[in-house]
C-alpha positions, -999 to +999 in steps of 0.1 A: +000+000+000+014+034-010+017+062+015-013+081+002-037+051+006-022+045+041-030+080+052-066+077+038-070+044+056-056+058+088-080+088+087-111+066+081-100+042+108-095+070+133-130+084+124-147+050+128-130+041+160-133+075+176-170+080+167-178+044+175-163+046+210-180+080+216-214+066+207-209+034+227-198+054+258-226+080+256-248+079+287-284+068+282-315+082+297-344+066+316-380+071+308-402+090+332-426+074+357-461+090+357-475+099+391-509+083+398-537+087+423-560+060+436-593+079+435-589+094+400-583+129+414-551+142+429-550+172+452-520+195+454-512+228+471-496+257+454-482+287+472-502+319+469-475+346+463-496+373+478-506+357+511-479+330+515-507+306+522-517+274+503-544+273+477-556+237+469-560+227+433-574+196+417-567+179+384-575+144+370-549+119+380-540+110+345-526+145+341-502+140+369-466+141+356-447+166+334-461+187+306-436+193+278-436+217+249-415+206+220-405+233+195-398+209+166-386+174+156-351+177+142-360+213+133-367+246+150-397+254+128-416+222+121-428+190+139-436+206+172-460+190+197-471+191+234-466+160+255-477+149+289-457+122+306-449+106+272-484+109+257-490+136+231-519+158+239-514+185+211-500+172+179-500+181+142-520+212+150-492+239+147-456+238+134-440+246+168-450+248+205-432+267+232-445+275+267-471+250+279-491+250+312-521+233+328-550+256+337-569+251+370-599+237+351-578+210+335-574+226+300-541+231+283-525+265+275-497+267+249-479+293+229-474+284+193-463+294+158-474+282+124-462+291+089-489+308+068-493+318+031-527+336+032-536+354+065-505+376+065-521+409+072-496+437+064-468+413+056-459+396+023-466+360+018-453+336+030-455+348+066-463+331+099-490+334+126-482+332+163-502+334+195-516+310+221-542+282+222-564+268+250-576+232+245-593+203+262-573+173+272-583+155+240-569+183+219-602+201+212-595+238+209-617+260+230-599+294+226-573+308+203-556+342+199-532+349+171-517+376+148-495+376+117-457+381+118-431+384+091-411+353+099-414+319+115-382+326+135-374+351+162-410+366+160-430+340+179-449+342+211-427+321+233-446+326+266-482+330+278-497+329+313-533+328+325-543+356+348-567+354+378-593+376+361-596+352+331-572+371+308-538+361+295-505+379+295-480+371+268-446+382+255-446+394+219-411+391+203-423+405+170-432+440+183-411+436+215-439+442+240-458+426+269-496+423+263-527+414+283-556+400+263-590+393+277-620+381+257-599+383+225-591+420+229-559+438+240-566+454+273-531+466+282-496+466+268-460+478+276-436+485+248-399+479+254-391+509+233-399+530+264-366+516+279-344+503+251-331+521+220-355+510+193-349+505+156-371+522+131-391+489+127-387+462+154-404+437+132-376+438+106-350+422+128-345+401+160-340+432+183-347+423+219-362+388+217-385+393+248-392+356+254-409+354+288-433+372+312-444+359+346-469+373+370-452+380+404-483+393+421-510+418+414-496+445+392-460+432+389-444+410+361-410+395+356-399+400+320-370+383+302-352+405+276-329+379+261-308+400+238-300+425+265-290+398+291-315+414+315-346+407+335-370+435+343-396+438+370-425+458+356-451+475+378-483+480+359-497+514+355-530+526+339-509+533+307-479+511+302-457+502+332-427+514+352-395+494+355-389+490+392-360+465+391-333+456+366-316+423+372-281+422+357-282+460+349-256+475+326-223+479+346-205+498+318-186+468+305-184+455+269-217+455+249-204+429+224-227+401+236-258+423+230-248+439+197-237+407+180-256+398+148-272+433+146-293+429+178-291+460+200-276+492+187-271+528+200-299+544+179-301+575+202-264+582+202-259+582+240-232+556+239-253+530+258-274+500+248-282+487+283-265+454+281-261+431+311-229+412+320-228+380+300-208+363+328-239+366+351-262+352+324-264+354+287-293+351+263-315+336+290-349+320+289-378+313+313-366+329+346-385+321+378-391+345+406-382+326+437-391+355+461-378+389+471-341+391+461-339+356+444-344+343+408-337+311+390-325+315+354-320+292+324-286+307+314-289+294+278-259+307+260-236+298+290-251+262+289-261+262+326-288+271+352-281+297+378-298+309+409-291+346+417-295+364+449-294+401+455-263+409+476-250+443+484-273+459+458-261+435+430-275+403+417-249+375+419-250+338+411-250+317+442-258+283+427-247+270+393-258+238+376-237+228+346-252+194+336-268+162+347-261+124+344-225+131+335-235+152+305-231+189+302-262+210+293-267+222+258-287+254+256-311+249+285-342+271+281-362+264+312-356+258+349-383+255+376-378+252+413-403+226+424-422+225+457-403+194+467-371+214+467-357+199+434-351+217+401-367+207+368-345+216+338-354+217+301-322+210+282-332+220+247-304+208+224-297+180+249-333+170+240-342+160+275-360+170+307-342+163+340-350+168+377-321+173+400-314+179+437-296+209+451-264+188+451-268+181+414-280+145+417-304+134+389-336+119+403-356+118+371-348+121+334-368+120+302-355+120+266-375+136+238-357+117+211-352+141+182-375+167+197-360+201+205-377+207+238-385+243+248-402+242+282-416+218+308-440+222+337-446+198+366-484+196+368-506+206+383-485+233+401-466+245+370-441+273+375-449+291+407-440+326+419-419+317+449-400+286+458-372+270+480-338+288+479-304+271+474-269+278+485-276+302+512-267+304+549-288+335+553-318+349+533-310+372+504-314+409+510-351+417+511-361+448+492-397+439+486-424+420+505-442+390+491-472+412+485-453+437+464-448+465+490-413+477+482-388+498+500-376+528+480-355+515+451-344+526+417-372+530+392-352+542+362-330+520+341-305+549+341-297+540+377-270+514+382-279+483+401-251+492+426-269+524+435-297+529+460-325+554+456-306+577+479-277+578+455-252+559+478-236+527+468-237+500+495-206+478+500-206+447+479-193+413+489-175+385+471-199+357+464-184+323+454-212+303+438-218+266+445-212+247+412-227+213+408-237+190+379-220+168+354-201+172+322-175+197+334-158+223+313-149+218+277-112+207+276-108+217+239-124+251+239-119+258+201-133+225+190-159+227+218-172+259+203-172+244+169-193+215+182-218+239+198-222+258+165-227+225+146-253+213+170-271+247+169-273+246+131-278+209+127-300+199+158-303+163+145-266+156+152-259+131+179-257+144+215-222+130+221-207+151+193-186+175+214-151+191+213-131+158+213-152+143+186-148+174+164-111+172+170-111+136+158-131+146+128-107+174+119-076+151+122-094+124+102-102+149+074-066+162+073-053+126+070-078+117+042-073+149+023-035+146+026-036+110+015-058+118-015-035+146-026-004+124-021-019+096-042-029+119-070+006+135-070+022+100-073 
């Protein structure tokens, strides 16, 4: 055998052995076990964020388990479905599903997107429609709200939540606003352009990507502004709202993580785009308000889950979860603190849902196969406003009561998170977060980033394809190409 053929053979052998060993050694996942009740009805208690008391709820026993919203099957824009403990309850209705929850009357609420070629309103065909749907357990739709958007990506309604008065609040990424709808009509809205520098037309690009809104209590909402690496606490007014808290406020550092790919820009020329520190969290999804001075965040672009507490006037990570079952997270987009003290994590590109303890031990895991999962809820409680805290030997600093009565605090995003309303900066403390979970750090950072980009663009790639495997692929290609060139030269 000449040298060229030997190099080709060596490259192919390295690829087969390396990838084969990686596939064989990849950890598996167990299927979930559905909770059951003997009398057909299971009663649970959920914490009332206003009173701190317990409000009993009832739901049919067959809905006990975990509700999962899958964005797509091997794709981000097609093949989506909603699933309950392994049984599909909404399927082939829309292209993609995002936030899903169980209403108190047993119906399902889901945010969705569907490509459209006719009902495009002011936009050219093809377009998309997005909104939310309420359905019975058998999939029969009882209520729907939707509107046209330009594109099937980065314009969807990612999150919707039912309100006590019968209305719904949702996050609109197309026009970058928070909206309350009741009886099919818009009753209130807050536009992010009142805080952030707005482009001429926010529907023309993925500007802020507001992907989540949660009711904290009467009149207050927690809003996730993904492209700014920030969470806002909005206090509702008769017209619009006032920002009463900025979590991960702009500290004057680099804005590169917020201006990448034409996202935020300094349209008013003041030299500031209000960008949070990407080391705290970056391009986050589905935060949960745990209580005054504490939030849980799916830190998506950093491939982790973080719990932050307010310390010395700043929000700092105190607990960090990097993975589960010996495998690092890959773009987690939801994390819920459960009433039992565990944390439910939706690992989107990892195509799984896992429940872990505070120490990072996996107690339950469920694979969605080729389904790119967006969000999951433990029913019937769902994501609550308030929950057990981790990694603390003392409560986080309290600047607001459970009922929403706050001490004087900054109400303008121009005020730094390190300043108080009186203008003095309290001393800060060094906080070393507790880091748990599996997978560890990427030992080959360049190849690891290449693997992350490959999995982002080609979500059907195997989960075990990471930095070492990309390195093996690169070496194999070099050997094969060198061998072919050498053989042709001879």
